[in-house]
KOLDRENFI-552160 format. One record per residue (C-alpha): residue in three letters; residue number from 0; x, y, z. Coordinates in steps of 0.5 Angstrom, whole numbers, always signed. Layout:
% residues N
 type seq    xx    yy    zz
  ALA NUM     X     Y     Z
...
//
This chain:
% residues 229
 type seq    xx    yy    zz
  MET   0  +374  +348  +295
  THR   1  +371  +340  +293
  THR   2  +366  +337  +296
  PHE   3  +366  +331  +300
  THR   4  +361  +328  +295
  GLU   5  +366  +331  +289
  TYR   6  +372  +327  +292
  LEU   7  +368  +321  +292
  LYS   8  +368  +320  +285
  THR   9  +376  +320  +284
  TYR  10  +377  +317  +291
  HIS  11  +380  +309  +289
  ASN  12  +378  +304  +294
  ARG  13  +384  +301  +295
  SER  14  +382  +298  +302
  ARG  15  +387  +301  +306
  PRO  16  +387  +301  +314
  PHE  17  +385  +307  +317
  LEU  18  +387  +311  +324
  ILE  19  +384  +316  +327
  VAL  20  +388  +321  +331
  GLY  21  +385  +325  +336
  SER  22  +388  +330  +340
  ALA  23  +387  +327  +347
  SER  24  +393  +326  +352
  THR  25  +394  +318  +351
  LEU  26  +397  +320  +344
  LYS  27  +403  +324  +348
  GLU  28  +403  +318  +353
  ASP  29  +403  +313  +348
  PHE  30  +407  +316  +342
  THR  31  +412  +311  +342
  ARG  32  +407  +305  +341
  ILE  33  +403  +308  +336
  LYS  34  +409  +311  +331
  ARG  35  +412  +303  +332
  TYR  36  +404  +301  +330
  ILE  37  +404  +307  +324
  LYS  38  +411  +304  +321
  ASP  39  +408  +297  +321
  ILE  40  +402  +298  +319
  GLN  41  +401  +304  +315
  PRO  42  +395  +307  +315
  VAL  43  +391  +313  +312
  THR  44  +391  +317  +318
  ILE  45  +385  +322  +320
  GLY  46  +388  +328  +324
  ILE  47  +383  +331  +329
  ASN  48  +385  +339  +331
  LYS  49  +392  +340  +335
  MET  50  +395  +333  +334
  THR  51  +401  +335  +329
  ASP  52  +406  +336  +334
  PHE  53  +407  +328  +334
  ILE  54  +403  +326  +327
  ILE  55  +403  +329  +321
  PRO  56  +396  +326  +318
  ASP  57  +393  +324  +311
  PHE  58  +387  +328  +313
  HIS  59  +386  +333  +317
  LEU  60  +378  +334  +320
  TRP  61  +375  +340  +323
  THR  62  +368  +342  +325
  ASN  63  +369  +347  +330
  ASN  64  +369  +355  +329
  GLU  65  +373  +356  +335
  ARG  66  +377  +350  +335
  PHE  67  +379  +352  +328
  HIS  68  +380  +359  +330
  ASN  69  +385  +358  +336
  LEU  70  +389  +352  +333
  GLY  71  +388  +352  +326
  GLY  72  +395  +354  +325
  CYS  73  +398  +348  +326
  ILE  74  +395  +345  +320
  HIS  75  +401  +342  +316
  PRO  76  +401  +343  +308
  LEU  77  +402  +336  +306
  SER  78  +395  +334  +309
  THR  79  +389  +335  +306
  LEU  80  +384  +339  +310
  LEU  81  +377  +337  +312
  LEU  82  +373  +342  +313
  GLY  83  +366  +341  +316
  ASN  84  +360  +345  +313
  GLY  85  +359  +349  +319
  LEU  86  +365  +352  +319
  LEU  87  +364  +359  +317
  PRO  88  +368  +363  +311
  ASP  89  +371  +368  +315
  VAL  90  +374  +362  +320
  ILE  91  +376  +358  +314
  LYS  92  +380  +364  +311
  GLN  93  +384  +365  +318
  HIS  94  +388  +358  +317
  CYS  95  +386  +355  +309
  GLN  96  +387  +360  +303
  GLY  97  +388  +354  +299
  LYS  98  +385  +347  +297
  TYR  99  +380  +343  +302
  ILE 100  +374  +338  +302
  LYS 101  +368  +341  +305
  VAL 102  +364  +336  +309
  GLU 103  +357  +336  +308
  TYR 104  +353  +333  +314
  GLU 105  +346  +334  +316
  LYS 106  +347  +334  +324
  PHE 107  +340  +331  +327
  ALA 108  +340  +334  +334
  ALA 109  +337  +328  +338
  PRO 110  +343  +323  +340
  ASN 111  +340  +317  +338
  ALA 112  +338  +319  +331
  PRO 113  +340  +314  +326
  MET 114  +347  +315  +322
  PHE 115  +348  +314  +315
  HIS 116  +350  +317  +309
  ILE 117  +348  +318  +302
  ASN 118  +354  +318  +296
  GLY 119  +358  +321  +301
  HIS 120  +353  +326  +304
  ILE 121  +353  +324  +312
  TYR 122  +347  +325  +317
  GLY 123  +346  +324  +324
  PHE 124  +348  +326  +331
  TYR 125  +356  +325  +332
  ARG 126  +357  +330  +337
  ILE 127  +365  +331  +336
  ALA 128  +370  +331  +330
  GLY 129  +373  +324  +331
  CYS 130  +366  +321  +332
  LEU 131  +365  +325  +325
  ALA 132  +372  +322  +322
  ILE 133  +369  +315  +324
  MET 134  +364  +315  +320
  ILE 135  +369  +318  +314
  ALA 136  +374  +313  +314
  HIS 137  +368  +308  +313
  ILE 138  +365  +311  +308
  LEU 139  +373  +311  +304
  LYS 140  +372  +303  +305
  ALA 141  +377  +302  +310
  SER 142  +379  +295  +312
  SER 143  +379  +297  +319
  ILE 144  +378  +302  +323
  HIS 145  +383  +304  +330
  VAL 146  +382  +310  +334
  VAL 147  +388  +313  +338
  GLY 148  +388  +320  +343
  PHE 149  +380  +319  +343
  ASP 150  +380  +319  +352
  GLY 151  +374  +322  +354
  TYR 152  +374  +328  +357
  THR 153  +373  +325  +365
  ARG 154  +378  +320  +364
  HIS 155  +381  +322  +370
  LYS 156  +378  +326  +377
  PRO 157  +377  +334  +376
  LYS 158  +382  +334  +382
  GLU 159  +387  +330  +378
  TYR 160  +387  +336  +373
  GLU 161  +389  +341  +377
  PRO 162  +397  +343  +378
  GLY 163  +401  +339  +381
  LEU 164  +406  +333  +381
  ASP 165  +402  +329  +378
  GLN 166  +397  +332  +374
  LYS 167  +393  +330  +369
  ASN 168  +392  +333  +362
  GLN 169  +386  +332  +358
  HIS 170  +390  +334  +351
  CYS 171  +396  +332  +348
  TYR 172  +397  +340  +348
  GLY 173  +397  +344  +354
  ALA 174  +396  +342  +361
  GLY 175  +390  +340  +366
  HIS 176  +383  +342  +364
  THR 177  +384  +345  +357
  ASP 178  +377  +343  +355
  ASP 179  +373  +349  +354
  TYR 180  +367  +345  +358
  SER 181  +365  +346  +366
  TRP 182  +366  +339  +369
  PRO 183  +359  +337  +369
  ASN 184  +358  +339  +362
  SER 185  +364  +334  +361
  VAL 186  +360  +329  +363
  GLN 187  +355  +330  +359
  LYS 188  +358  +331  +353
  ASP 189  +362  +325  +355
  ASN 190  +355  +321  +355
  GLU 191  +353  +324  +349
  ILE 192  +359  +321  +345
  TYR 193  +359  +314  +347
  LYS 194  +352  +314  +345
  CYS 195  +354  +316  +338
  LEU 196  +360  +311  +339
  MET 197  +355  +305  +341
  LEU 198  +350  +307  +335
  MET 199  +355  +307  +330
  LYS 200  +358  +300  +333
  ASN 201  +350  +297  +333
  THR 202  +349  +301  +325
  GLY 203  +355  +296  +323
  ILE 204  +361  +300  +323
  ASP 205  +367  +296  +326
  PHE 206  +372  +300  +329
  SER 207  +376  +300  +336
  ILE 208  +380  +305  +340
  ILE 209  +386  +302  +342
  THR 210  +389  +307  +347
  ASP 211  +386  +308  +354
  THR 212  +379  +311  +354
  ILE 213  +373  +311  +358
  TYR 214  +369  +309  +352
  THR 215  +370  +302  +354
  ASP 216  +365  +298  +350
  VAL 217  +369  +301  +343
  TYR 218  +376  +299  +347
  ASN 219  +381  +294  +345
  SER 220  +387  +294  +350
  THR 221  +391  +288  +345
  ILE 222  +392  +292  +339
  LEU 223  +399  +296  +341
  GLU 224  +401  +291  +346
  ASN 225  +405  +288  +340
  TYR 226  +408  +295  +340
  TYR 227  +412  +295  +347
  ASP 228  +419  +296  +348
//
């Protein structure tokens, strides 16, 4: 195990673009365009949770014990594991017997708490791993930060996630409502995530979500337009 602060001492700033790869349904829906984008831009990728059916990320970030327990079997040996300091040792052992980087962060409870880092030690309220990944890419001196598969849990109406001919999906795996939150709690979760994203933007971290998302103030619809058939 290496801490993120220790890893930074050996990391050389190559000023490369970064792509955060979430596991929401647009990763599957827009995969052809995303794949072309990756081939063209050749970004450093940070994957979140179970997305390896589509992309093998350079870094694979996990921060939630239940997610890691249930989905950690998807980890590819070519990825460098980034594990949040909230993961329990017994949970880590289930899917990680080798090296990993421990991401040290202080999870402030208030959604409007300042977001910053000191020598790689991260502070603030990030709510989900995807938000934390944006900060990690920023610390790694990304020349640009784009995000895919970051739809929001309430992108569609509740009934659209129910089984049917035109069923919508929350994630790129499974079908329908696959998050472990009830609908009212999902609405609250999305509001908290949105606040985190806007706070990072207002802090000066430059990033854009480039696949369809409910977080419209940080959405750039033009990036993937060049990668249509």
